[in-house]
N, C-alpha and C positions, 0 to 999 in steps of 0.2 A: 415737541411736544405744543400743547396748545396755548396759543397765543390770544386770544377771547379777552382776559380783563388785564394781561401785560405787553406795552408795549416799547419796542427797541428805538430810540431816538440814536442814529449815527455823530459820534462828537470827534472834530479836529480837535485836536489840543492848539488851543492858540493861543501869544504874547499877553502877558498876562494886561497890559494897556487893552487891549483889542475883549479879553473876555469881561472888562469890565464894563465894554459898553456894548456890547452886541450879545442877544437874545442866543441861549443855545437850541441847533435846527430844532422844532418841532418840542418847547420845554417851555417857550416865553407866552406873554399873556395872561390868560386869566386860568392855566387850568390847575391852579396851586386852590382855587377859593375855595368854599365850602361845596363844593361841588364831589367831592370823596376823591377826587385825583392824588396822586401823592409822585409829585416828580421824583426821582427817588438814582442818584449819585453810584455810582459803581465803579471798580478794578478790578478788569477781566480775570481774576485770580480764586482760588480756593477762597481763602478768606472775605475777598467783597463780593463773591457770586452766590456763595453755596446758601445760605439761610436766603433768598431771593428767590432761586431757584427753587424752593423745599416750599416755600409759601406760594409759589405759583402751581405746583403741582396740586398741591394738598387742597387749593379753592381757599388759602389764607384769607389773603385780601377780600376775597366775595363775601368771606364770613364774618368779615369785621365791617363790610357796608365800603371797600373804600378799591377802588381801581389803580395798577400799577405802572409807570410811564417811566422805565428805565433810562439809565443814559452811561454806557461807558465813558469811563478819563483814562488815563495813563499815571494818574497818580491824586494824593490828598489831596494839596495845596488847590490845584485845580479849581476842585471840585467846592474850597471854601469858596476860593473868589463868584465862582457861579453861585451859590449861595446865598452870600452878601449882594449878591447883583437880584436879587429875589428870580433867578432862572431854574434855582433846586429849593426842592424842600428838605428835604434827604438825599445824606450822601456817608461812602466808607470811605477813615484816613486806617495811616497805618500809625504804629508808634512817632515815627520819625516827625510826624506830623499837631501832634498833639499841641505845641508849642501854638498852633493859631486858636484852635477852643481856648486856650488859656489865656487870652491874650483880647478875651472876648468877641471873635469874631463868628461863633457858630457856641452849638450844646451839643455836649456828649449824652445822650439819652440810652445810650446801652454799651456795652462793652462786651466784643463780640469774640476776641479767640486771645489767649500770649499765642503771638508767632515768632521764630528764630531762622527766621529764613532772610536775615540781613547779613552782606559780607562786604568785606576788601578783597578787590580782586586782584593782582597782576597779571603780564605774561611773564610766560617761561624763564626760571632763573630769577625773579624778583617775588623774596620768599618773607622777607620780612618788610614791616613799615622805612624802618634804616633806607632795603634799599630802593625806595620810589620818593626820597628824597631829591627836588630837584629836574621830577618827572611828572609830566601831565598824568592827572587824574583825574577823567570824567564824574559827573555825579548830580545827578534831578535833584538841584534848589530846595530845601526844607521838606525835604523825605526820609524816609526809615533807610535809604542810602545812604544822607547827606548825619542821619544820625552814627552810623557805625563808622564812618570815615571819622567821626572827632571823637568818639571814643577812641578808636584804636590809636589815634594821634594825639590823647589824652593820656593814653595808660604809655604810650611811647616817649612821653614826653617832647612833642612836638606842637605846634601847631600849622595853620592850611598854609602861612609864610615858608613852611619847607618845603612844600610841594607846589606844582603848577597847577591849582586848581583850578577845572572844566566847567562853567556849569553849562550841563545839557537834556536834554528829555529823555524818556528809557531807551525810543527808538533808534536817538542820534548812539545812545552807548552802546548798545549792541552792534552798528554798523563800524564804529567807529573804532571799539576793543576788537572787531573781527580784522579789522583793514592793517591794523598797526596806527592809528594814529592818536591815537592814549596808550599809556602804560599800564595803566592802573584803574582802578574806578572801585566810587563805594555806592552798591547797589544790591540785589534780590537777585530769588527765585521766586518764579520760575521762570524771569529771562535769563538768570547766568543760564538752566539746562542749552537756551538755545544758542549763545556764546561756546559753552563748551565743547559743541559739536563744530563748532568750525577753527579752536583756536585749542589741538591739545595740549596738556601739562597745565591749562593756566591753572595759575597756585589760588588758594585759597587761603588768603594772610592774617583776617581778624574774621570773629564773626559773634552776632551775638550771644552763638550757644554758649561762647568759652567764657562769657558773665556767666552771676549768679543772679541778674535783675530780671524783672518777670517785664515784657514789650509787651502792654494790652493793644489791639487794633479795636478800634471803635466805629458808632455811626454817630449821626451829625444832625441836628437842625439847625436848619437854618433861625435866626433869633427873633423872628416876626411868625411863627407858627405856632399855632393854639395850641394851647396844654390840652385839650381835648383833642385834637388828629396826635400831637406826641404821643398818647398813652395807646391810643386806637393803633398805631402804627410800632409802639413798642410790646402789645401785647401780640400780636402778629410775628413781631422779631421773636419773640419767647416764646412762644408756640414749635415756631419754624426750629429754632436751637435745641430744645427736647427730643423733634424729631430728629433733628441731626445725630444726637448725642444716641438714640436708639438706635439710628438705621444708619453707623458710618460709611459700608458699602454703597449703601442703594444711591445716599448724599454725595458721592464719590462717581455714581452711576450720572444722575442727573445735573451735578454743576458742568459734568464733561458735554456733554448734551449741547447747556443754555451756550460754554463757550466754546465750543466745535473745535474740541481736543479732544486724544485716545483717553480713555479711563486710567490708561497709566502715566498721561500725561498730570492731569489730575492727583494722584494717587500719588504721585513722588512731590506734588507741590501740598499737598497734604501733613505728607511727612515734617513739616517746616512749622506746622500747628500743634496748639494745647488744645481743646475744646472745654466746655467750662457747663458744667446745666447748669439751667436759669434756678433751680435751686440753690446750687454752689455761689454762682454770681452775687444770689440777692443773698446770702450769708458771708462773704467776703466782703458787699458795701454794709452789711450793718457792720459788721468787725473792724470795718476802717483799713482794708485789707485794701480795695482798689483805690480807697485815699493814698494809702499811702504808696504803692504803683506811679501815679500818679503826683504824687510830691517829689517823688526820686528824678522822673524825667523834667519835673520844674526845674528842679535846680539844678539840673543836666543843661535845658536852656538858658537860664538864669548865665552862667559860664559859660555858654557859649556865643551870650549876646543876642540871642534869639529872643529871647523876652527880659525887661527890668527888672522885674521882681518874681517872684512864683506864690498866683494868687491861690487862695485855700481851694482847693478842688471842686468844694460842694458850693464854688462860685460857679462853674460850669458842668459839671456831673449832674447832672439829675438824675441823683442816687436813690431817692426819696419816692419821685416820679416811678421808678423804675422797680422799686420796692410795691411800691402801691398796685402797679398795671396788673403784678401776679393775682393779686390777691390773696397773699399769704401772709 
């Protein structure tokens, strides 16, 4: 893949206190001014990477007068920390991190997909949430893994007090579950596929697929990024989004190339995703359906004490800007 307009900065996931005090490698300083550089965080999966892979291959950044500098992350909350520290301009989050823009820490500039990749998993023989009572359960705090764990506990009439909840980063969950150091996890695909290879008989105890709710993923912007730059970036994402809708197989190939995984792995990851055309996203924004998705997530975050109250989605979702950027 050509790299002339897109640069990848390797990022280590640091503790929160360090993330707030240190600049990301290759991302700090004047890189975000008005020079057309876009510092963009992403997660290395189909949701987080596919539009960025398309934007590069199709030359969309260059056409918009921008150049993209990409930094991979393990999860959404760490990207929000980087946005707040001024080390990123944009990032990607799953539904489990949507409480962060809702609390004013960033702005949602575009919905990406609806995802159903989140699971509560258990070791062989642990088949229900009741089986996890008193067990060690790993979770990346504040992520979609945390979200599905709380949803499943709520449905089972349990709380986090009924389990031994252990906050871990995603890579640690893979090793800890595989070695038997934890009994369960609130986690997500494609990382679960890695665990399955090491733990035959792994149980999927709960899934976002089992609910009737929508779980939107999204691209977020730092609060200090200009509206002009946001508009340009939204247009790039919309163009890439429509190309993805029209070219699903090619998108899987491009994503696999960007993430250095096989096409079979990228296709399996994409199987947990529902993509929506830009026209459909605009219609759902205008009708209030996107607001309904976000409002329902907000209610959940309030119940789980991640938010004190549930703000109006318009306070943090730039739906008007998304609609105007399309020119439709």
